[in-house]
C-alpha positions in Angstrom: 11.6 3.2 121.2 15.1 2.5 120.6 16.3 -0.8 119.5 18.0 -1.3 122.7 14.1 -1.0 124.8 12.7 -3.1 121.8 15.2 -5.7 122.1 14.7 -6.2 126.1 11.3 -5.4 126.0 10.9 -9.0 123.8 13.7 -11.1 125.8 11.4 -10.1 128.6 7.8 -10.7 126.6 10.3 -14.2 126.0 11.5 -15.4 129.2 8.2 -14.3 131.3 5.4 -14.6 129.0 5.7 -17.0 126.2 8.0 -19.7 127.9 5.7 -20.2 130.6 2.7 -20.1 128.3 4.4 -23.2 126.2 5.8 -25.0 128.5 2.4 -25.6 130.1 0.7 -26.0 126.8 3.4 -28.5 125.6 3.3 -30.5 128.3 -0.3 -30.5 128.4 -0.2 -31.8 124.6 2.2 -34.3 125.6 0.0 -36.0 128.1 -3.1 -35.9 125.9 -1.4 -36.8 122.8 1.9 -38.3 123.3 5.5 -38.0 121.4 4.6 -36.7 118.3 7.9 -36.4 116.2 11.6 -35.0 117.5 11.6 -31.9 119.9 13.2 -28.9 118.3 13.9 -25.8 120.8 11.0 -22.9 119.9 13.5 -20.6 120.5 15.9 -22.5 117.1 13.4 -20.4 115.1 13.8 -17.0 116.9 17.5 -16.4 116.8 17.0 -17.4 113.1 15.4 -14.7 112.8 17.1 -12.5 115.5 16.9 -8.5 113.9 18.8 -6.4 116.4 22.5 -6.8 116.5 25.3 -8.5 119.6 22.6 -12.3 119.0 25.9 -13.8 120.7 25.6 -11.6 123.7 21.7 -11.7 123.3 21.4 -15.8 123.0 22.5 -16.2 126.7 19.9 -13.9 128.0 17.2 -15.8 126.7 15.3 -19.3 128.0 15.7 -22.0 125.9 13.2 -24.4 125.7 14.9 -28.4 126.8 13.3 -31.5 126.0 13.2 -32.2 129.5 11.9 -29.5 130.8 8.5 -31.1 129.4 8.2 -34.4 130.4 9.8 -34.7 126.5 11.1 -38.5 127.0 13.3 -38.9 123.6 13.9 -42.9 125.2 9.8 -43.8 125.1 6.5 -42.5 124.2 5.1 -41.0 125.3 1.6 -42.7 126.2 -1.5 -40.8 125.4 -4.1 -40.3 129.2 -7.1 -41.0 127.3 -9.5 -40.8 124.1 -10.1 -43.3 121.7 -7.4 -44.7 120.2 -5.8 -44.0 116.9 -4.2 -44.6 113.9 -0.7 -43.7 114.0 -1.1 -41.7 110.5 -3.8 -40.1 111.5 -1.7 -38.0 114.2 0.2 -36.1 112.0 -2.6 -34.9 110.2 -3.9 -30.7 111.5 -7.7 -31.0 110.7 -7.5 -34.5 112.2 -5.4 -33.1 115.4 -8.1 -29.6 115.4 -11.4 -31.9 115.4 -10.0 -34.3 117.9 -9.0 -30.8 120.4 -12.4 -30.0 119.3 -13.8 -32.4 120.6 -12.0 -32.8 123.8 -12.9 -29.6 124.8 -16.7 -29.4 123.8 -16.4 -32.8 126.0 -14.8 -31.1 128.7 -17.7 -28.2 128.3 -20.2 -30.7 129.0 -19.9 -32.2 131.5 -18.3 -29.4 134.2 -22.2 -27.6 133.1 
């Protein structure tokens, strides 16, 4: 594959597949867990490691994910929709977050049976 074709493929992958999936995932996470940290556009990491020439031209073709796009309200915290009350210190623990995700998945699956 030529570098220009690879770049076009990645831009289409980012805009048409990855961004919609990330938007849905972040919206769901905000509804379930609420706002946890400050927002940073995921595209920033992509642009920081952009392997192709002409970044300034290409970044206009890439979709940015703004806080407003996912409902990330910086003026007030988003409330979790349900679940046990949690100590704010535990919210940043990745293992605790994984446990809560597994518990939510288990409750959803058992209710569907």
